[in-house]
FIKOLZA-1660 file (N, C-alpha, C; in steps of 0.1 Angstrom, whole numbers, plus 5000, padded with zeros to 4 digits):
% residues 124
   i   px   py   pz ch aa at
   1 8729 0575 8126  A  M  N
   1 8742 0575 8118  A  M CA
   1 8753 0580 8126  A  M  C
   2 8750 0589 8136  A  D  N
   2 8761 0594 8144  A  D CA
   2 8767 0583 8152  A  D  C
   3 8759 0574 8157  A  I  N
   3 8764 0563 8165  A  I CA
   3 8773 0553 8157  A  I  C
   4 8768 0550 8145  A  V  N
   4 8776 0541 8136  A  V CA
   4 8789 0547 8132  A  V  C
   5 8789 0560 8128  A  L  N
   5 8802 0566 8124  A  L CA
   5 8811 0568 8137  A  L  C
   6 8805 0572 8148  A  G  N
   6 8813 0573 8160  A  G CA
   6 8820 0560 8164  A  G  C
   7 8812 0549 8162  A  F  N
   7 8818 0536 8165  A  F CA
   7 8829 0532 8155  A  F  C
   8 8827 0536 8143  A  I  N
   8 8838 0533 8132  A  I CA
   8 8850 0541 8136  A  I  C
   9 8849 0553 8139  A  F  N
   9 8861 0561 8142  A  F CA
   9 8867 0557 8155  A  F  C
  10 8860 0553 8165  A  L  N
  10 8865 0548 8177  A  L CA
  10 8873 0535 8175  A  L  C
  11 8867 0526 8167  A  T  N
  11 8874 0513 8163  A  T CA
  11 8887 0516 8155  A  T  C
  12 8886 0526 8146  A  S  N
  12 8898 0530 8139  A  S CA
  12 8909 0535 8148  A  S  C
  13 8905 0543 8158  A  A  N
  13 8915 0548 8167  A  A CA
  13 8922 0537 8175  A  A  C
  14 8914 0527 8179  A  L  N
  14 8920 0516 8187  A  L CA
  14 8928 0507 8178  A  L  C
  15 8924 0505 8166  A  L  N
  15 8932 0497 8156  A  L CA
  15 8946 0504 8153  A  L  C
  16 8945 0517 8152  A  L  N
  16 8958 0524 8149  A  L CA
  16 8968 0523 8160  A  L  C
  17 8964 0521 8172  A  L  N
  17 8973 0519 8183  A  L CA
  17 8979 0505 8184  A  L  C
  18 8973 0496 8176  A  S  N
  18 8979 0482 8175  A  S CA
  18 8989 0482 8164  A  S  C
  19 9002 0483 8168  A  K  N
  19 9013 0484 8158  A  K CA
  19 9013 0471 8149  A  K  C
  20 9012 0460 8155  A  K  N
  20 9013 0447 8147  A  K CA
  20 9003 0446 8136  A  K  C
  21 8990 0449 8140  A  L  N
  21 8979 0448 8130  A  L CA
  21 8981 0458 8118  A  L  C
  22 8985 0470 8122  A  T  N
  22 8986 0480 8111  A  T CA
  22 8998 0478 8102  A  T  C
  23 9009 0475 8108  A  T  N
  23 9021 0472 8100  A  T CA
  23 9020 0460 8092  A  T  C
  24 9013 0449 8097  A  N  N
  24 9011 0437 8089  A  N CA
  24 9002 0440 8077  A  N  C
  25 8992 0449 8079  A  Y  N
  25 8983 0452 8068  A  Y CA
  25 8991 0461 8057  A  Y  C
  26 9000 0470 8062  A  M  N
  26 9008 0478 8053  A  M CA
  26 9017 0469 8045  A  M  C
  27 9024 0460 8052  A  N  N
  27 9033 0451 8045  A  N CA
  27 9026 0442 8035  A  N  C
  28 9014 0437 8039  A  W  N
  28 9007 0429 8030  A  W CA
  28 9003 0437 8017  A  W  C
  29 8999 0450 8019  A  W  N
  29 8995 0458 8008  A  W CA
  29 9007 0461 7999  A  W  C
  30 9019 0464 8005  A  L  N
  30 9031 0467 7997  A  L CA
  30 9036 0455 7990  A  L  C
  31 9034 0443 7995  A  N  N
  31 9039 0431 7989  A  N CA
  31 9030 0424 7979  A  N  C
  32 9019 0430 7976  A  Q  N
  32 9010 0425 7966  A  Q CA
  32 9016 0425 7952  A  Q  C
  33 9017 0414 7946  A  E  N
  33 9024 0414 7933  A  E CA
  33 9014 0417 7922  A  E  C
  34 9001 0414 7924  A  N  N
  34 8991 0416 7914  A  N CA
  34 8987 0431 7913  A  N  C
  35 8992 0438 7903  A  K  N
  35 8988 0452 7901  A  K CA
  35 8974 0454 7898  A  K  C
  36 8968 0444 7891  A  L  N
  36 8954 0445 7887  A  L CA
  36 8945 0445 7899  A  L  C
  37 8948 0437 7909  A  F  N
  37 8941 0437 7922  A  F CA
  37 8941 0451 7928  A  F  C
  38 8952 0457 7929  A  K  N
  38 8953 0471 7935  A  K CA
  38 8945 0481 7927  A  K  C
  39 8946 0480 7914  A  I  N
  39 8938 0490 7906  A  I CA
  39 8923 0488 7907  A  I  C
  40 8919 0475 7907  A  L  N
  40 8905 0472 7909  A  L CA
  40 8900 0476 7923  A  L  C
  41 8908 0474 7933  A  F  N
  41 8904 0478 7946  A  F CA
  41 8901 0493 7947  A  F  C
  42 8910 0501 7940  A  F  N
  42 8908 0516 7941  A  F CA
  42 8897 0520 7931  A  F  C
  43 8895 0513 7920  A  V  N
  43 8884 0516 7911  A  V CA
  43 8870 0513 7918  A  V  C
  44 8870 0503 7926  A  C  N
  44 8857 0500 7934  A  C CA
  44 8854 0511 7944  A  C  C
  45 8864 0519 7948  A  W  N
  45 8862 0530 7958  A  W CA
  45 8856 0542 7951  A  W  C
  46 8857 0543 7938  A  I  N
  46 8852 0555 7931  A  I CA
  46 8837 0557 7933  A  I  C
  47 8829 0546 7930  A  P  N
  47 8814 0548 7932  A  P CA
  47 8810 0550 7946  A  P  C
  48 8818 0543 7955  A  I  N
  48 8815 0544 7970  A  I CA
  48 8817 0558 7974  A  I  C
  49 8828 0564 7971  A  S  N
  49 8831 0578 7975  A  S CA
  49 8822 0588 7969  A  S  C
  50 8819 0586 7956  A  I  N
  50 8809 0596 7950  A  I CA
  50 8795 0594 7956  A  I  C
  51 8791 0582 7959  A  S  N
  51 8778 0580 7965  A  S CA
  51 8777 0586 7979  A  S  C
  52 8788 0586 7986  A  L  N
  52 8789 0592 8000  A  L CA
  52 8788 0607 7998  A  L  C
  53 8795 0613 7989  A  I  N
  53 8794 0627 7986  A  I CA
  53 8780 0631 7982  A  I  C
  54 8774 0624 7972  A  L  N
  54 8761 0628 7967  A  L CA
  54 8750 0626 7978  A  L  C
  55 8751 0615 7986  A  W  N
  55 8741 0612 7996  A  W CA
  55 8742 0623 8007  A  W  C
  56 8754 0626 8011  A  S  N
  56 8755 0636 8022  A  S CA
  56 8751 0650 8018  A  S  C
  57 8752 0654 8006  A  T  N
  57 8749 0667 8001  A  T CA
  57 8735 0668 7996  A  T  C
  58 8729 0657 7993  A  N  N
  58 8715 0657 7986  A  N CA
  58 8704 0658 7997  A  N  C
  59 8707 0655 8009  A  L  N
  59 8697 0656 8019  A  L CA
  59 8693 0670 8023  A  L  C
  60 8681 0673 8026  A  P  N
  60 8678 0687 8030  A  P CA
  60 8684 0691 8043  A  P  C
  61 8689 0703 8044  A  A  N
  61 8696 0709 8055  A  A CA
  61 8707 0700 8059  A  A  C
  62 8716 0697 8050  A  W  N
  62 8727 0687 8052  A  W CA
  62 8738 0693 8061  A  W  C
  63 8738 0706 8063  A  R  N
  63 8748 0713 8071  A  R CA
  63 8744 0713 8086  A  R  C
  64 8732 0708 8089  A  D  N
  64 8727 0709 8103  A  D CA
  64 8733 0698 8111  A  D  C
  65 8736 0687 8106  A  T  N
  65 8741 0676 8114  A  T CA
  65 8756 0672 8110  A  T  C
  66 8763 0669 8120  A  L  N
  66 8778 0666 8118  A  L CA
  66 8781 0654 8110  A  L  C
  67 8773 0644 8111  A  W  N
  67 8776 0632 8104  A  W CA
  67 8775 0633 8089  A  W  C
  68 8767 0642 8084  A  R  N
  68 8766 0645 8070  A  R CA
  68 8779 0651 8065  A  R  C
  69 8784 0661 8073  A  V  N
  69 8797 0667 8070  A  V CA
  69 8808 0657 8070  A  V  C
  70 8808 0648 8080  A  V  N
  70 8819 0638 8081  A  V CA
  70 8818 0629 8069  A  V  C
  71 8806 0625 8065  A  L  N
  71 8805 0616 8053  A  L CA
  71 8810 0623 8040  A  L  C
  72 8807 0636 8039  A  L  N
  72 8812 0644 8028  A  L CA
  72 8827 0644 8028  A  L  C
  73 8833 0647 8039  A  L  N
  73 8848 0647 8040  A  L CA
  73 8854 0633 8037  A  L  C
  74 8848 0623 8042  A  I  N
  74 8853 0609 8040  A  I CA
  74 8852 0606 8025  A  I  C
  75 8841 0609 8019  A  G  N
  75 8839 0606 8004  A  G CA
  75 8849 0614 7996  A  G  C
  76 8851 0627 7999  A  T  N
  76 8860 0636 7992  A  T CA
  76 8874 0631 7993  A  T  C
  77 8878 0628 8005  A  I  N
  77 8892 0623 8007  A  I CA
  77 8894 0609 8000  A  I  C
  78 8884 0601 8001  A  A  N
  78 8885 0588 7994  A  A CA
  78 8886 0589 7979  A  A  C
  79 8879 0599 7973  A  L  N
  79 8879 0601 7959  A  L CA
  79 8893 0607 7955  A  L  C
  80 8898 0616 7963  A  I  N
  80 8911 0621 7960  A  I CA
  80 8922 0610 7961  A  I  C
  81 8921 0602 7971  A  E  N
  81 8931 0591 7972  A  E CA
  81 8930 0581 7960  A  E  C
  82 8918 0578 7956  A  V  N
  82 8916 0569 7944  A  V CA
  82 8922 0575 7932  A  V  C
  83 8919 0588 7929  A  L  N
  83 8925 0595 7917  A  L CA
  83 8940 0596 7918  A  L  C
  84 8945 0598 7929  A  I  N
  84 8960 0599 7931  A  I CA
  84 8966 0585 7928  A  I  C
  85 8960 0575 7933  A  Y  N
  85 8965 0561 7931  A  Y CA
  85 8964 0557 7916  A  Y  C
  86 8953 0561 7910  A  L  N
  86 8951 0556 7896  A  L CA
  86 8960 0564 7886  A  L  C
  87 8963 0576 7889  A  F  N
  87 8972 0584 7880  A  F CA
  87 8986 0583 7884  A  F  C
  88 8989 0582 7897  A  F  N
  88 9003 0581 7902  A  F CA
  88 9004 0570 7912  A  F  C
  89 9004 0557 7908  A  P  N
  89 9004 0546 7917  A  P CA
  89 9016 0545 7926  A  P  C
  90 9027 0550 7922  A  S  N
  90 9039 0549 7931  A  S CA
  90 9038 0559 7943  A  S  C
  91 9030 0569 7942  A  V  N
  91 9030 0579 7953  A  V CA
  91 9024 0573 7965  A  V  C
  92 9013 0565 7964  A  I  N
  92 9007 0558 7976  A  I CA
  92 9017 0548 7982  A  I  C
  93 9024 0541 7973  A  E  N
  93 9033 0531 7978  A  E CA
  93 9045 0538 7985  A  E  C
  94 9050 0549 7980  A  Q  N
  94 9061 0556 7986  A  Q CA
  94 9056 0562 8000  A  Q  C
  95 9044 0567 8000  A  L  N
  95 9039 0572 8013  A  L CA
  95 9038 0560 8024  A  L  C
  96 9033 0549 8019  A  L  N
  96 9033 0537 8029  A  L CA
  96 9047 0533 8033  A  L  C
  97 9056 0533 8024  A  K  N
  97 9070 0530 8028  A  K CA
  97 9076 0540 8037  A  K  C
  98 9073 0553 8035  A  S  N
  98 9078 0563 8044  A  S CA
  98 9072 0562 8057  A  S  C
  99 9059 0559 8058  A  F  N
  99 9053 0557 8071  A  F CA
  99 9059 0545 8078  A  F  C
 100 9063 0535 8071  A  M  N
 100 9069 0523 8077  A  M CA
 100 9083 0526 8082  A  M  C
 101 9090 0535 8075  A  L  N
 101 9103 0539 8080  A  L CA
 101 9103 0548 8092  A  L  C
 102 9093 0557 8093  A  L  N
 102 9091 0565 8105  A  L CA
 102 9089 0557 8117  A  L  C
 103 9091 0562 8129  A  K  N
 103 9086 0555 8141  A  K CA
 103 9071 0554 8140  A  K  C
 104 9066 0542 8143  A  Y  N
 104 9052 0539 8142  A  Y CA
 104 9044 0549 8149  A  Y  C
 105 9046 0551 8162  A  Y  N
 105 9038 0559 8171  A  Y CA
 105 9039 0574 8168  A  Y  C
 106 9049 0578 8160  A  F  N
 106 9050 0592 8156  A  F CA
 106 9038 0596 8148  A  F  C
 107 9033 0588 8139  A  W  N
 107 9022 0591 8131  A  W CA
 107 9009 0584 8136  A  W  C
 108 9010 0573 8143  A  A  N
 108 8998 0566 8147  A  A CA
 108 8991 0573 8158  A  A  C
 109 8998 0578 8168  A  I  N
 109 8991 0585 8179  A  I CA
 109 8984 0597 8175  A  I  C
 110 8989 0606 8166  A  P  N
 110 8981 0618 8162  A  P CA
 110 8969 0613 8154  A  P  C
 111 8971 0603 8145  A  S  N
 111 8959 0598 8138  A  S CA
 111 8949 0592 8147  A  S  C
 112 8953 0585 8157  A  A  N
 112 8943 0579 8167  A  A CA
 112 8936 0590 8175  A  A  C
 113 8944 0600 8178  A  I  N
 113 8937 0611 8186  A  I CA
 113 8927 0618 8177  A  I  C
 114 8930 0620 8164  A  F  N
 114 8921 0626 8155  A  F CA
 114 8908 0618 8154  A  F  C
 115 8910 0604 8152  A  C  N
 115 8898 0596 8151  A  C CA
 115 8890 0595 8164  A  C  C
 116 8897 0596 8175  A  L  N
 116 8890 0596 8188  A  L CA
 116 8882 0609 8190  A  L  C
 117 8888 0620 8186  A  I  N
 117 8880 0633 8187  A  I CA
 117 8868 0633 8178  A  I  C
 118 8870 0629 8166  A  V  N
 118 8858 0628 8157  A  V CA
 118 8847 0619 8162  A  V  C
 119 8852 0607 8168  A  S  N
 119 8842 0598 8174  A  S CA
 119 8835 0605 8186  A  S  C
 120 8842 0612 8194  A  L  N
 120 8835 0618 8205  A  L CA
 120 8826 0629 8201  A  L  C
 121 8830 0637 8191  A  L  N
 121 8821 0647 8185  A  L CA
 121 8808 0641 8180  A  L  C
 122 8809 0630 8173  A  L  N
 122 8798 0624 8167  A  L CA
 122 8789 0618 8178  A  L  C
 123 8794 0613 8189  A  L  N
 123 8787 0606 8199  A  L CA
 123 8781 0616 8209  A  L  C
 124 8786 0628 8210  A  I  N
 124 8781 0638 8220  A  I CA
 124 8769 0645 8215  A  I  C
% end
């Protein structure tokens, strides 16, 4: 699991450095007219994030390996994002718009460095 998560974080770091792909995805998400699609997308993440949290904490000695802690954090953050979007949908859209207004590499480089560090910690 360390290798899979390390590869996912490494890929995320590389994709974050691609301004065109990331901004195209953000623009696509912001220009979605179908609000039901957005709500269903986030509702589908609720069971995924809860299952990640439960699976990572339900294993014996779950604090012994880093990947279980990473899965716990990913699941918790995903659940918080879903709940924020379901109760305050404009907050996520305003955050995306503010990220689009900032210089892209101002927030992309720290995010990519964070993903790269987590990837290296998982792979070492």
